C-alpha positions, 0 to 999 in steps of 0.5 A, spaced: 647 929 769 645 936 771 648 943 771 650 942 779 654 936 776 657 940 771 659 946 776 662 941 781 666 938 776 669 945 774 670 947 781 674 941 783 678 941 776 680 948 778 681 947 785 685 941 783 689 944 778 691 950 783 693 945 788 697 940 784 701 944 780 705 947 785 706 940 789 708 937 783 714 942 782 716 941 789 716 934 789 720 934 783 725 938 787 724 945 786 723 948 793 723 955 796 730 953 799 733 951 792 734 945 788 734 939 792 740 934 792 739 928 789 732 930 786 729 930 779 731 938 779 738 936 781 739 932 775 735 937 770 740 942 773 746 938 771 744 937 764 742 944 763 749 946 766 753 941 762 749 943 755 750 951 757 757 950 758 757 950 766 751 955 767 743 954 767 741 959 762 736 965 764 729 963 762 730 956 761 725 951 764 730 949 770 730 957 771 722 957 770 721 951 775 726 954 780 723 961 780 716 957 781 719 953 787 722 959 790 716 964 790 710 960 788 705 962 782 704 969 780 696 970 780 696 970 772 699 963 772 694 961 778 688 964 774 690 960 768 691 954 771 684 955 775 681 956 768 684 950 765 682 946 770 675 948 770 675 947 763 677 940 764 673 938 770 667 941 766 668 937 760 669 931 765 662 933 768 659 933 762 661 926 760 658 924 767 
């Protein structure tokens, strides 16, 4: 439709991406208090530990997700998510 539709869609995409990613990480079991027992995160941690001889390797996906779960997203990652979300939202808005 118009520029307003595009702007609203881009804004919604940016806000949505910044809000949804940390929530999905928490639901998976990567929390501020550590990895939740019985969660997908616990399963991933167990698999990673077995594959690495008993420990989770620094810099691995499990370690990265736990870091985000414990400390949140950095401002750089938040800005990147917002940019990506705005691009996707804008593309969808252009199609409407």
